[in-house]
C-alpha positions as CSV (number, residue, x, y, z in Angstrom):
1,M,94.0,275.8,60.6
2,T,93.8,272.0,60.0
3,K,97.6,271.4,60.1
4,I,98.0,271.6,63.8
5,P,95.0,269.4,64.8
6,S,95.8,266.8,62.1
7,F,99.4,266.6,63.4
8,L,98.3,266.2,67.0
9,L,95.8,263.5,65.9
10,K,98.5,261.7,64.0
11,L,100.8,261.8,67.0
12,L,98.0,260.5,69.2
13,L,97.4,257.6,66.7
14,V,101.1,256.7,66.9
15,L,101.1,256.7,70.7
16,I,97.9,254.5,70.9
17,F,99.3,252.1,68.3
18,A,102.6,251.9,70.1
19,G,100.8,251.2,73.4
20,W,98.7,248.4,71.8
21,V,101.7,246.7,70.2
22,S,103.6,246.9,73.5
23,L,100.7,245.3,75.3
24,W,100.9,242.3,72.9
25,L,104.6,242.0,73.3
26,L,104.5,242.1,77.1
27,K,101.5,239.8,77.5
28,P,103.5,236.5,77.3
29,T,105.9,237.6,80.1
30,Q,105.8,237.0,83.8
31,L,106.1,240.8,84.4
32,W,102.7,241.3,82.6
33,T,101.1,238.4,84.6
34,K,102.1,239.9,87.9
35,S,101.2,243.5,86.9
36,W,97.8,242.3,85.6
37,K,96.9,240.7,88.9
38,I,97.8,243.9,90.8
39,A,95.8,246.0,88.3
40,E,92.7,243.8,88.8
41,A,93.0,244.2,92.6
42,K,93.4,248.0,92.4
43,A,90.6,248.4,89.9
44,S,88.0,246.7,92.1
45,T,86.6,250.1,93.2
46,S,86.8,251.8,89.8
47,F,84.1,252.4,87.3
48,L,85.5,249.8,84.9
49,T,85.0,246.9,87.3
50,Q,81.4,247.8,87.8
51,A,81.3,245.5,84.8
52,G,83.5,243.0,86.7
53,P,86.9,241.8,85.3
54,A,85.4,242.1,81.9
55,G,85.4,245.9,82.2
56,L,89.1,246.0,82.7
57,N,89.7,243.5,79.9
58,F,87.6,245.6,77.5
59,A,89.5,248.8,78.4
60,V,92.9,247.3,78.1
61,Y,92.6,244.8,75.3
62,T,89.7,246.0,73.2
63,F,89.4,249.7,73.4
64,P,92.9,250.7,72.1
65,V,91.9,249.5,68.6
66,I,88.6,251.2,68.8
67,A,90.4,254.4,69.9
68,I,92.7,254.0,66.8
69,A,89.6,253.8,64.6
70,I,87.9,256.8,66.3
71,V,91.0,259.1,66.2
72,G,91.8,257.8,62.7
73,F,88.4,258.7,61.3
74,M,88.8,262.2,62.7
75,Y,92.3,262.5,61.3
76,L,91.2,261.4,57.8
77,E,88.3,263.9,58.0
78,L,90.7,266.7,58.5
79,K,93.2,265.4,56.0
80,Q,90.6,265.5,53.2
81,K,90.3,269.2,53.7
82,E,94.0,269.9,53.4
83,P,95.2,271.2,50.0
84,T,97.0,268.8,47.7
85,S,100.8,269.5,47.5
86,R,103.4,268.1,45.1
87,K,104.9,264.8,46.2
88,G,108.7,265.0,46.5
89,R,111.2,262.2,46.5
90,S,111.4,260.3,49.8
91,S,114.2,258.2,51.2
92,L,111.6,255.7,52.2
93,S,110.1,255.4,48.7
94,V,111.8,252.0,48.4
95,L,109.3,250.7,51.0
96,S,106.4,251.4,48.7
97,N,107.9,250.0,45.5
98,P,107.8,246.3,44.7
99,L,110.7,244.2,46.1
100,V,109.4,240.7,45.6
101,V,107.4,239.5,42.6
102,N,106.2,235.9,42.7
103,R,103.4,234.1,41.0
104,Y,102.2,232.4,44.2
105,I,102.4,235.3,46.7
106,G,102.0,238.1,44.2
107,I,103.7,241.5,44.4
108,L,105.2,242.5,47.8
109,S,106.5,246.0,48.6
110,G,109.2,246.7,51.1
111,F,106.7,247.9,53.6
112,E,104.6,244.7,53.3
113,I,107.8,242.6,53.7
114,L,108.7,244.6,56.8
115,V,105.3,244.3,58.4
116,V,105.0,240.5,57.7
117,S,108.5,239.9,59.1
118,L,107.7,241.8,62.3
119,F,104.5,239.8,62.7
120,V,106.3,236.5,62.2
121,I,108.9,237.6,64.8
122,F,106.1,238.5,67.2
123,L,104.5,235.1,66.8
124,A,107.9,233.5,67.4
125,W,108.4,235.6,70.5
126,T,105.0,234.8,71.9
127,F,105.5,231.1,71.3
128,Y,109.0,231.1,72.9
129,A,108.0,233.1,75.9
130,R,105.0,230.9,76.7
131,I,106.6,227.5,76.0
132,S,109.8,228.2,77.8
133,S,107.8,229.2,80.9
134,D,105.7,226.0,80.6
135,F,108.7,223.8,80.3
136,K,110.3,225.4,83.4
137,K,107.2,224.9,85.6
138,M,106.2,221.4,84.3
139,I,102.8,221.6,86.1
140,P,101.2,218.1,86.1
141,I,97.7,217.9,84.5
142,K,95.1,217.0,87.1
143,S,92.9,214.8,85.0
144,F,95.7,212.4,83.9
145,T,99.4,212.1,84.3
146,L,101.7,212.5,81.2
147,P,105.4,211.6,80.6
148,V,107.6,214.6,80.0
149,W,107.7,214.3,76.2
150,Q,103.9,214.0,76.0
151,Y,103.5,216.9,78.3
152,R,105.7,219.0,76.1
153,I,103.6,218.1,73.0
154,F,100.5,219.0,74.9
155,R,101.8,222.4,75.9
156,V,103.1,223.1,72.3
157,A,99.6,222.3,71.0
158,T,98.1,224.6,73.7
159,R,100.4,227.5,72.8
160,C,99.6,227.1,69.1
161,G,96.1,228.1,70.1
162,L,97.5,231.4,71.3
163,L,99.1,231.9,67.9
164,A,95.7,231.3,66.2
165,E,94.2,233.8,68.6
166,A,96.8,236.4,67.5
167,C,95.9,235.9,63.9
168,L,92.2,236.0,64.6
169,A,92.7,239.4,66.4
170,L,93.7,240.9,63.0
171,L,91.7,238.7,60.7
172,L,88.6,241.0,60.2
173,L,90.5,244.3,60.1
174,P,91.5,244.0,56.5
175,I,88.0,243.4,55.2
176,L,86.3,246.4,56.8
177,R,84.8,248.8,54.3
178,G,83.2,251.9,55.6
179,M,85.1,251.6,58.9
180,S,88.3,250.5,57.4
181,I,91.4,251.6,59.4
182,F,93.7,250.5,56.7
183,R,92.9,253.8,54.9
184,L,95.3,255.4,57.4
185,L,98.0,253.5,55.5
186,G,96.6,254.4,52.1
187,I,95.4,250.8,51.6
188,Q,92.0,250.3,50.0
189,F,89.7,247.4,50.9
190,E,90.3,245.5,47.6
191,A,94.0,245.5,48.1
192,S,93.8,244.5,51.8
193,V,91.8,241.4,51.1
194,R,94.9,239.3,50.6
195,Y,96.0,240.1,54.1
196,H,92.8,238.6,55.3
197,I,93.6,235.5,53.3
198,W,97.1,235.2,54.7
199,L,95.9,235.7,58.3
200,G,93.0,233.2,57.8
201,T,95.4,230.6,56.4
202,A,97.8,231.1,59.3
203,M,95.0,231.0,61.9
204,I,93.6,227.7,60.5
205,L,97.1,226.2,60.5
206,F,97.8,227.0,64.1
207,A,94.2,226.1,65.2
208,T,94.6,222.7,63.5
209,L,98.0,222.1,65.3
210,H,96.2,223.1,68.5
211,G,93.3,220.7,68.0
212,G,95.4,218.0,66.4
213,G,98.0,218.0,69.2
214,T,95.4,217.9,71.9
215,F,93.6,214.9,70.2
216,L,96.9,213.1,69.9
217,I,97.5,213.3,73.6
218,W,93.9,212.3,74.3
219,G,94.3,209.3,72.0
220,M,97.6,208.2,73.7
221,K,95.7,208.1,77.0
222,H,92.6,206.6,75.5
223,R,90.6,209.6,76.7
224,I,89.2,210.9,73.4
225,G,85.6,209.7,74.1
226,D,85.7,211.2,77.6
227,E,87.3,214.6,76.8
228,M,85.9,215.6,73.4
229,W,82.2,215.7,74.5
230,R,82.9,217.6,77.7
231,W,81.0,220.9,78.2
232,Q,82.6,222.1,81.4
233,K,80.9,224.5,83.7
234,V,84.1,226.5,84.4
235,G,87.1,226.8,82.1
236,R,87.7,225.7,78.5
237,I,84.7,224.0,76.8
238,Y,86.3,221.4,74.6
239,L,83.2,220.7,72.5
240,A,82.9,224.3,71.6
241,G,86.5,224.4,70.4
242,E,85.9,221.4,68.2
243,I,82.9,222.9,66.6
244,S,84.8,226.2,66.0
245,L,87.7,224.3,64.4
246,V,85.5,222.3,62.1
247,T,83.6,225.4,61.1
248,G,86.8,227.3,60.4
249,L,88.1,224.4,58.2
250,V,84.9,224.4,56.2
251,I,85.2,228.2,55.6
252,W,88.9,227.9,54.6
253,I,88.4,224.9,52.3
254,T,85.5,226.6,50.4
255,S,87.5,229.8,50.0
256,L,90.4,228.1,48.1
257,P,90.8,229.6,44.6
258,Q,89.7,226.3,42.9
259,I,86.3,226.5,44.6
260,R,85.9,230.3,44.9
261,R,86.4,231.0,41.2
262,K,84.3,228.1,39.9
263,R,81.6,228.0,42.6
264,F,81.4,231.5,44.0
265,E,78.0,230.9,45.6
266,I,79.4,228.1,47.8
267,F,82.2,230.3,48.9
268,Y,79.9,233.2,49.6
269,Y,77.3,231.3,51.6
270,T,79.7,229.2,53.7
271,H,81.6,232.3,54.6
272,H,78.6,233.3,56.7
273,L,79.4,230.5,59.0
274,Y,81.8,233.0,60.6
275,I,79.0,233.7,63.1
276,V,79.1,230.1,64.3
277,F,82.9,230.1,64.3
278,I,83.1,233.3,66.5
279,L,80.4,232.2,68.8
280,F,81.9,228.9,69.7
281,F,85.4,230.4,69.8
282,L,84.1,232.6,72.6
283,L,82.6,229.6,74.4
284,H,85.8,227.7,74.1
285,A,88.4,230.3,74.9
286,G,86.4,232.3,77.4
287,D,85.7,236.0,77.7
288,R,89.3,236.9,78.8
289,H,90.8,235.6,75.6
290,F,87.9,236.8,73.6
291,Y,88.6,240.5,74.5
292,M,91.9,240.2,72.6
293,V,90.1,239.4,69.3
294,F,87.0,241.5,70.1
295,P,88.1,244.8,68.4
296,G,88.0,243.3,64.9
297,I,84.6,241.7,65.6
298,F,83.3,244.9,67.2
299,L,84.3,247.0,64.2
300,F,83.2,244.4,61.6
301,C,79.7,244.0,63.0
302,L,79.1,247.7,63.2
303,D,80.5,248.1,59.7
304,K,78.2,245.4,58.5
305,I,75.1,247.0,60.1
306,L,75.9,250.4,58.5
307,R,76.3,248.7,55.1
308,I,72.9,247.0,55.5
309,I,71.3,250.3,56.4
310,Q,72.9,252.1,53.5
311,S,71.8,249.5,51.0
312,R,68.1,249.5,52.0
313,P,66.9,252.6,50.1
314,E,67.2,251.3,46.6
315,T,68.1,253.6,43.7
316,Y,67.5,253.0,40.0
317,I,69.2,253.0,36.6
318,L,68.8,256.3,34.7
319,S,70.4,255.0,31.5
320,A,72.6,252.3,30.0
321,R,75.1,252.5,27.2
322,I,75.8,249.2,25.4
323,F,79.2,248.8,23.8
324,P,80.0,246.4,20.9
325,S,82.5,244.5,23.1
326,K,79.8,243.1,25.4
327,A,80.2,245.9,28.0
328,I,77.6,248.2,29.5
329,E,77.9,251.5,31.3
330,L,75.2,252.2,33.9
331,T,74.4,255.7,35.0
332,L,72.7,256.1,38.4
333,P,71.4,259.3,40.2
334,K,73.4,260.5,43.2
335,D,73.1,263.1,45.8
336,P,75.0,266.2,44.6
337,R,76.6,266.5,48.0
338,L,78.2,263.0,47.7
339,K,81.9,263.3,47.0
340,Y,84.2,260.4,46.3
341,T,87.8,260.0,45.2
342,P,89.0,258.5,41.8
343,T,89.6,254.8,41.7
344,S,86.7,254.3,44.1
345,V,84.5,251.2,43.8
346,I,80.8,250.7,44.5
347,Y,79.0,247.5,45.4
348,V,75.9,246.8,43.4
349,K,73.0,244.3,43.9
350,I,70.2,244.0,41.3
351,P,67.2,242.2,42.9
352,R,65.9,241.2,39.4
353,I,69.0,239.0,39.0
354,S,69.7,238.0,42.6
355,N,68.6,239.1,46.1
356,F,71.9,238.1,47.7
357,Q,74.8,238.7,45.3
358,W,76.8,241.9,45.6
359,H,79.4,242.7,43.0
360,P,82.0,245.5,43.1
361,F,82.6,247.8,40.1
362,S,85.0,250.6,39.5
363,I,83.5,254.0,39.2
364,T,84.3,255.7,35.9
365,S,82.8,259.1,36.6
366,S,84.2,262.0,38.7
367,S,82.1,263.7,41.4
368,K,83.7,267.0,40.4
369,V,82.5,266.7,36.8
370,D,79.3,264.7,37.2
371,K,77.5,266.4,40.1
372,D,74.2,264.5,39.9
373,T,75.1,261.1,38.5
374,I,77.5,258.2,39.0
375,S,78.6,255.8,36.3
376,I,80.1,252.3,36.3
377,L,81.4,250.2,33.4
378,I,80.6,246.4,33.4
379,K,82.1,243.7,31.3
380,A,79.8,240.7,30.6
381,E,82.0,237.8,31.5
382,G,80.3,235.9,34.3
383,R,76.8,234.6,34.9
384,W,75.6,237.7,36.8
385,T,77.1,240.3,34.4
386,S,76.0,238.3,31.3
387,T,72.4,238.2,32.6
388,L,72.4,241.9,33.2
389,Y,73.8,242.5,29.7
390,N,71.2,240.3,28.0
391,M,68.4,242.0,29.9
392,L,69.4,245.4,28.8
393,R,70.3,244.5,25.3
394,S,66.9,242.8,24.7
395,K,65.0,246.0,25.7
396,P,65.0,248.6,23.1
397,D,63.5,252.1,23.9
398,A,60.1,251.0,22.6
399,E,59.9,248.4,25.3
400,A,61.7,250.3,28.0
401,D,58.5,251.1,29.9
402,G,58.7,247.7,31.6
403,M,62.2,248.6,32.8
404,R,61.4,252.0,34.3
405,F,61.6,250.6,37.8
406,F,64.9,248.8,37.3
407,H,65.9,249.1,41.0
408,V,69.5,248.8,42.2
409,A,70.9,248.5,45.8
410,T,74.3,250.0,46.4
411,E,77.0,250.1,49.0
412,G,79.8,252.7,48.9
413,P,81.5,254.3,47.2
414,Y,84.7,253.1,48.9
415,G,88.0,254.6,47.9
416,P,91.3,256.2,49.0
417,S,91.2,259.0,51.5
418,S,93.3,261.4,49.4
419,L,94.2,262.3,45.8
420,D,97.8,261.0,45.9
421,F,98.0,260.7,42.1
422,L,97.8,264.5,41.8
423,R,101.0,264.8,43.7
424,Y,103.1,263.2,40.9
425,D,104.7,265.2,38.1
426,S,103.8,262.5,35.6
427,L,101.6,259.5,35.5
428,L,102.1,256.2,33.6
429,L,98.8,254.3,33.6
430,V,99.0,250.6,32.4
431,A,95.7,248.8,31.9
432,G,94.6,245.5,30.4
433,G,91.0,244.9,29.2
434,I,88.3,246.0,31.5
435,G,91.1,247.0,34.0
436,V,91.1,250.4,32.3
437,T,88.0,251.5,34.2
438,P,89.7,252.9,37.3
439,F,91.7,255.2,35.2
440,F,88.7,257.0,33.7
441,S,87.9,258.6,37.0
442,I,91.6,259.6,37.4
443,L,91.7,261.3,33.9
444,Q,88.4,263.1,34.6
445,E,89.7,264.4,37.9
446,I,92.9,265.7,36.2
447,A,91.1,267.8,33.6
448,P,89.4,270.3,35.9
449,A,92.5,270.4,38.1
450,R,94.6,271.5,35.1
451,S,92.0,274.1,34.0
452,N,91.9,275.5,37.5
453,K,95.7,275.5,37.7
454,N,95.8,273.3,40.7
455,V,98.4,270.7,41.5
456,S,98.2,268.0,38.8
457,P,100.5,265.8,36.6
458,V,102.1,267.5,33.6
459,K,102.3,264.3,31.5
460,V,100.0,261.3,31.4
461,Q,100.5,258.2,29.3
462,L,97.9,255.4,29.1
463,V,99.2,252.1,27.9
464,Y,96.2,249.9,27.0
465,T,96.4,246.2,26.1
466,I,93.5,244.4,24.6
467,K,92.8,241.1,22.8
468,D,90.8,242.5,19.9
469,S,90.2,245.9,18.3
470,Q,86.6,245.9,19.2
471,S,87.5,246.5,22.8
472,I,89.0,249.9,21.9
473,C,85.4,251.3,22.2
474,L,85.8,251.1,26.0
475,L,88.1,254.1,25.7
476,D,85.1,256.3,24.8
477,P,85.1,258.1,28.2
478,V,88.7,259.4,27.7
479,L,88.5,260.2,24.0
480,P,87.5,263.9,24.6
481,H,90.7,264.3,26.7
482,A,92.8,262.5,24.1
483,F,91.7,264.4,21.0
484,D,91.3,267.8,22.5
485,A,94.2,270.0,21.4
486,E,94.1,271.8,24.8
487,Q,94.5,268.4,26.5
488,S,97.8,267.4,24.9
489,Y,99.2,266.1,28.2
490,L,97.5,262.7,27.5
491,K,99.1,260.2,25.2
492,L,97.5,256.8,24.3
493,K,99.4,253.6,23.4
494,V,97.1,250.8,22.4
495,F,98.3,247.2,21.9
496,V,96.0,244.7,20.2
497,T,97.5,241.3,20.8
498,R,95.4,238.9,18.8
499,E,95.0,240.8,15.5
500,H,97.4,241.7,12.7
501,Q,96.2,244.8,10.9
502,S,99.3,246.9,10.3
503,N,97.7,249.0,7.7
504,R,94.9,250.3,10.0
505,S,95.3,253.5,12.0
506,L,93.9,254.3,15.4
507,R,91.4,256.7,13.7
508,E,90.0,254.0,11.6
509,V,89.6,251.5,14.5
510,L,87.9,254.1,16.7
511,V,85.0,254.3,14.2
512,E,83.7,251.3,16.2
513,V,82.8,253.7,19.0
514,S,79.9,255.1,17.0
515,K,78.1,251.8,17.4
516,I,77.4,252.4,21.1
517,Q,73.7,252.1,21.9
518,T,72.1,254.3,24.6
519,I,69.0,253.1,26.4
520,H,67.1,255.6,28.7
521,L,65.4,253.7,31.5
522,A,64.0,256.4,33.7
523,N,63.1,260.0,33.0
524,K,61.7,260.8,36.4
525,R,62.5,260.0,39.9
526,S,61.3,256.4,40.8
527,G,63.6,255.8,43.8
528,H,66.3,257.3,46.0
529,A,69.6,258.6,44.7
530,V,72.9,257.2,45.8
531,Y,73.7,258.9,49.1
532,G,76.9,257.2,49.9
533,L,78.6,256.7,53.3
534,E,78.1,258.8,56.3
535,N,81.0,261.2,57.0
536,L,83.9,259.9,59.0
537,R,83.3,262.2,62.0
538,W,79.8,260.8,62.4
539,M,81.1,257.2,62.3
540,A,83.7,258.1,65.0
541,V,80.9,259.3,67.2
542,L,78.8,256.2,66.5
543,L,81.7,254.0,67.3
544,L,82.3,255.7,70.6
545,L,78.6,255.6,71.5
546,A,78.5,251.8,70.8
547,S,81.5,251.3,73.1
548,I,79.8,253.2,75.9
549,I,76.5,251.4,75.5
550,F,78.3,248.0,75.5
551,L,80.2,248.8,78.7
552,A,77.0,250.2,80.4
553,F,75.0,247.0,79.7
554,L,77.9,244.8,80.8
555,S,78.0,246.7,84.1
556,I,74.2,246.3,84.6
557,F,74.3,242.5,83.9
558,N,77.3,242.1,86.1
559,H,75.5,243.8,89.1
560,I,72.3,241.8,88.5
561,I,73.6,238.3,87.8
562,I,77.3,237.9,88.6
563,R,77.9,240.0,91.7
564,P,75.3,238.2,93.9
565,N,77.0,234.9,93.2
566,K,80.3,236.2,94.5
567,K,78.8,236.5,98.0
568,S,79.5,232.8,98.3
569,A,83.1,231.9,98.0
570,E,82.3,228.4,96.9
571,Q,79.8,229.4,94.2
572,K,81.2,230.3,90.8
573,T,79.4,231.6,87.8
574,A,79.5,229.2,84.9
575,S,81.8,230.3,82.0
576,S,79.0,230.0,79.5
577,I,76.9,232.4,81.6
578,V,79.7,235.0,81.6
579,D,80.1,234.5,77.8
580,L,76.3,234.8,77.3
581,L,76.3,238.2,79.2
582,L,79.0,239.5,76.9
583,I,77.0,238.4,73.8
584,C,73.8,240.1,75.2
585,S,75.7,243.3,76.0
586,F,77.2,243.4,72.5
587,A,73.9,242.6,70.8
588,L,72.1,245.4,72.7
589,A,75.0,247.8,71.8
590,L,74.5,246.9,68.1
591,I,70.7,247.3,68.3
592,S,71.1,250.7,69.9
593,S,73.6,251.7,67.3
594,T,71.4,250.4,64.6
595,L,68.5,252.6,65.8
596,V,70.7,255.7,65.9
597,A,72.1,255.0,62.4
598,T,68.7,254.3,61.0
599,L,67.2,257.6,62.4
600,W,70.2,259.5,61.0
601,R,69.8,257.8,57.6
602,W,66.1,258.5,57.5
603,K,66.8,262.2,58.3
604,R,69.2,262.3,55.3
605,L,66.7,260.6,53.0
606,S,63.9,263.1,54.0
607,E,66.0,266.0,52.9
608,E,64.9,267.2,49.4
609,I,67.4,266.9,46.6
610,P,67.2,269.6,44.0
611,P,66.0,268.4,40.6
612,F,68.7,267.4,38.1
613,S,69.1,266.5,34.5
614,E,71.3,263.8,33.2
615,K,74.0,264.9,30.7
616,E,73.5,263.6,27.3
617,R,76.7,261.8,26.3
618,K,77.4,261.3,22.7
619,P,80.1,258.9,21.3
620,M,83.3,260.7,20.3
621,K,84.0,260.3,16.6
622,P,87.6,261.0,15.6
623,T,87.6,263.2,12.5
624,E,90.3,265.1,10.6
625,S,89.6,268.1,12.7
626,N,90.8,266.4,15.9
627,R,94.2,267.9,16.4
628,G,96.9,266.2,18.4
629,F,95.8,262.8,17.0
630,D,99.1,261.8,15.6
631,Q,100.8,261.6,19.0
632,H,98.7,258.4,19.8
633,E,99.8,255.0,18.8
634,I,98.3,251.6,18.1
635,H,100.2,248.3,17.7
636,F,98.7,245.1,16.3
637,G,99.9,241.6,17.1
638,A,102.3,242.7,19.8
639,R,102.5,243.1,23.6
640,P,103.9,246.1,25.3
641,N,107.7,246.1,26.0
642,F,107.6,247.8,29.4
643,K,111.4,248.3,29.5
644,D,111.2,250.4,26.4
645,I,108.0,252.2,27.5
646,F,109.6,253.1,30.9
647,S,112.8,254.3,29.3
648,Q,111.0,256.4,26.7
649,F,108.7,257.9,29.2
650,A,111.5,258.6,31.6
651,N,113.4,260.6,28.9
652,E,110.2,262.6,28.2
653,S,109.8,263.3,31.9
654,K,113.3,264.3,32.9
655,G,113.9,264.9,36.6
656,S,110.2,264.3,37.5
657,N,108.5,262.1,40.0
658,I,106.5,259.5,38.1
659,G,103.6,257.5,39.5
660,V,103.0,254.1,37.9
661,F,99.5,252.7,38.2
662,V,98.6,249.3,36.8
663,C,95.3,247.5,36.7
664,G,94.7,244.3,34.8
665,P,95.7,240.6,34.8
666,E,98.2,239.4,37.4
667,T,100.8,238.6,34.8
668,M,100.7,242.2,33.6
669,K,100.9,243.6,37.1
670,E,104.0,241.4,37.8
671,S,105.7,242.5,34.5
672,V,105.2,246.1,35.3
673,A,106.3,245.6,38.9
674,I,109.5,243.8,37.8
675,T,110.3,246.6,35.3
676,C,109.7,249.3,37.9
677,H,112.0,247.5,40.4
678,Q,114.7,246.9,37.8
679,Y,114.6,250.5,36.6
680,S,114.8,251.8,40.2
681,Q,117.8,249.6,40.9
682,T,119.6,250.7,37.8
683,S,119.1,254.3,38.6
684,Q,120.4,253.9,42.1
685,S,123.4,251.9,41.1
686,R,124.5,254.5,38.5
687,G,123.9,257.3,41.0
688,Q,121.8,259.3,38.5
689,E,120.1,261.8,40.7
690,Q,118.4,263.5,37.8
691,K,116.8,260.3,36.6
692,P,113.0,260.2,37.1
693,S,111.9,258.1,40.1
694,F,109.1,255.6,39.6
695,S,106.5,254.9,42.4
696,F,104.5,251.7,41.8
697,Q,100.9,251.2,42.8
698,S,98.6,248.3,41.8
699,L,94.9,248.8,41.5
700,N,92.5,245.8,41.9
701,F,90.6,244.3,39.0
702,T,87.0,245.0,39.7
703,L,84.4,244.0,37.0
């Protein structure tokens, strides 16, 4: 029943997206300029222009992206209910595999290269169409005359501002979480952050050229003092643009890796200057240009509000397991109705440590196995994680009474929309250090799927690289699957790089697992459970409601304030007033949406959750009775040779479709990506149709 509606929704998504892209391509042309003037004239009696020209701008420039989000959420809701089917080989699989591996730009798939190339072509087309039209007209500037070459520099600088605007239109879309539309492409929030970085860098570059070129011409005419402080009543407000540019530069500089990694607090707090940046961009560019970038801002603000509402009912820590390798596993209560996909992440804030810092962690549990709890594994490597580790480690059970109310605020879980890893015949999982955590949820999801004879991988191999043998204890969650004779599909290959103990077996090293300490922090409910996000269908309705409320308030303000002024042909409403009405309409739409979301959340929290009991987890101790133990390997003083691993696993999985998932340091990801690319090229050049095909996917390193 869901195949027909989901297909129609997918077709509708393609049509809306194609229309939105066509709009951007046609906008620089004279054809669009003439057609737009006609459309404004014809729309003077329609409902949209009850909000003035802003109504038409919102419907044409802003709403298509909002419509993509609304239809996309409904499509993903239906897709989640469809049964998982085996993933066959695709002629387009080359687009998902790595084609470029570079230490500076990272790993790029064919699809990413294609999209980036098309976006660069679009920017070139926009610049060419605009600048060629400007050079043909050569309209003199009223305030001061310019020679031809200075005029051309001035127009080039002006058109660079349009390129910055195009980048800004997409800038916030990759960092959406609950309302992420990148899930339609199978891209998670953590993976899409780099697109935000690329777009932000390009935007700052074009904005700097825009501002720098303008200041250059002003300087040549000795007009800097007169022009830069101008706050015009109608048209561009230069001072607002200068404030926006300076704010953007501060945000960009403090987000450089050298500052972000060493002074994360500076990066975090200065990034909140985006409010100042967006506000003054609106005052500088005007409402007509602002509607082009408004979709991302609209979705981002609504997404931010939903995240704040979700994080307000704090939950608590049920128990903590302390590992010898300075790692801790936290178990939190959750609503049994909350379902999430493997490799999901959850954002955590602990007020006892910081009231402002949020940190993402990979979920190690499966919602199909652990109905009432959710678990995360944390490595004590930074200031925040080390503080948490020391607080828990210094509190034995005898003193745990003071920790009974160890409250935690959460956001998420955020994860992929479907279980794509179940579609592969075999899985090759490559992990380094704490990067093994996303794979725990995958392995826990596979076990019940195999027992129920559902679609699941036949063979799974986990290649785990660590610095010292003490870190092997982190494998505790998967040991029941590894040493159960009935779960012989899983094979472990462990590489300990900084130790040389050739005479020790994996069984002897795993004795370290028995040193895991468990601390019970709460035996009765002292807070709310983790409820998770609202369903996608509800978010689609809320998004549509917010759009309608915004347009309604805009219409009311237009009738009360702007329309009366139009009775006089000589009187014009100040640009800042028009911008202020847009801001007020948007603020009222957000407030209304917040009230609706809060009431809905309160209704969910008031529903009684049935009592639950936390499962007692005991460390897995390898003994002689553990059959299937000999198939696992451990290597000391060596790093994995991925060419040999790929070749051996390919021979064991003849004719199958293999999914390669990697999580760990960037060097490891790059090595696996290169090997995967080389193996695919070799198989294609030899024409070996029966050779297994490798599909690469990188998971983000979340601590």
